[in-house]
N, C-alpha and C positions, 0 to 999 in steps of 0.2 A: 127235862130236868136242867139242862144247861141254861135254858132261858131264865129259870128261876135264879140260879147262882150268878149269872151275869148281872141280873137286875139287883140282887142283894149287894154285890160288889160295888156297883155304881152308886147305890143309895148310901152305902157305908162310906165311900170316898167323899161323896158330896156332903154328907153330914159331918164327917170328921175333919174336913179341910175348909171350914168356914171361919171367918174372923168373928170375934165377939161383937156384940152390938156397939160397944164403945169404940172398938177399932174401926168398925164399918162406918160409924157416924163421922169419924175423922175423914174417911175417904169421900163420903157424900158432901162434905164441906169444901172439897177442892174445886177450884175453878175449872170449867170445861171450855173448849173452843166454841165460839159463837155458832159455827156451822153445824154443831152437833145437835141437830133438831130431832133426831130419831132415838134419843136416849131411852125414851119410854118403851120402845120396842125391843131393846136389848135383852131383857129377860125372856121374852117370847122367842127371840132368835136363838138364845142359848138352849131353851127347852127343845126346840126343833133339832138343834145340833146334837143334844144329848140323846134324843130319840133316834137320830141317825146313827150315833155311836152304838146304841143298843142293837139296832137292826143289823148294822155292819158286823159287829162282834158275833151275833147269832148266825148270820150267813157264813161268816168265816169258819165258825165252829162246825156248822153243818157240812161245809165243803171239805174241811181238812182235819177236823178233830185234833188240832195241835194246841197243846197248852202254851207253847211258846208264842203263838199268835195272840192268845188271850192275854198273856203277860204284856205283850206289846200294847194292847188296848188299855191295860191297867196303867202302864207307865204314861201313856197319852192322857188318860183321865186324871191322873195325879198332877201332871204338869198343867193341864187346863184348869183344874179346880184350885190349884195352889196359887194361881195368878193373883187373885184378890187378897188372899191370905198373906202372900209375900209382900205385897204393897202395904197392906195395913200393919203388919207386924214390924216391918223394917222402916215404915214411913218413907219409902223411897219408890217413886214412880219409875226410876231407872231400873230397879230390881224387877219391877213388874214387866217392863218392856223386854228385858232379857228373858224372863220366864215365859212370856208370850212368844217370843221368837224361838226359844228352845222347843216349846210345844209344837210350833208350826213345822220346824225342821224334823222333829220326831214324827209328826203327822205325815209329812211327805215320805219319809222312809217307810213307815208302816203301810201307807197306801201303795207304795211300789211292791212291797212284799205281798200284801193282800190281793193285789191285782192278779197274781199268779194262780190264785185259788178260786176267786169269785168276782165276777164282773159287778154283781149287785152290791157286794160288800165294798168294793172299790168306789163305786158310784156314791154310796152313802157317806163316804169320808170327804167327798168334794165340798159340801157346804161348810165344813170346818176349815178346809184349806183356803176357801174363798174368804170366809169371815175373819179368820184369825189375823191376817195382815191388817184388816180394818181396825180391829181392836188394839193391835200393837201400835198402829199409827196414831190412834186417838190417845193412847197412853203417852206416846212420845210427844205429841202436841201438848198434852197436859203438863209435861215436865217444864215446858217453856213458860207456862202460865203460873206455875206453883213452885217457884224456886225456894 
């Protein structure tokens, strides 16, 4: 049953924290660094990361059955999902950079806590911890191109 509720929470956050089409079209018009040749893969990368979040949260629940751990995942998910929304609503890449950085810091803290309960859950958070600085760096570089 926990698997179902974790999935429902993830879908609700993902659907609830999306920018409108108009807001997102502004974001799509921004200039990107020339070296960003892998942009088409970014949705796939995030899909894999979200699947890892799901698996990690489920393993954590199965190992510890602590609601506080799941709340930690929820906070991480809200930070991650709100990145684009924050950029689009505020029309500020700097705000997105800070949101991305906050998510990464929270992800490190959550990973350290989760490691005490489940090696598998800890391992499944690593793709996010590796990818998040890349996304934050791209956003930071975009700030220079879109003043």
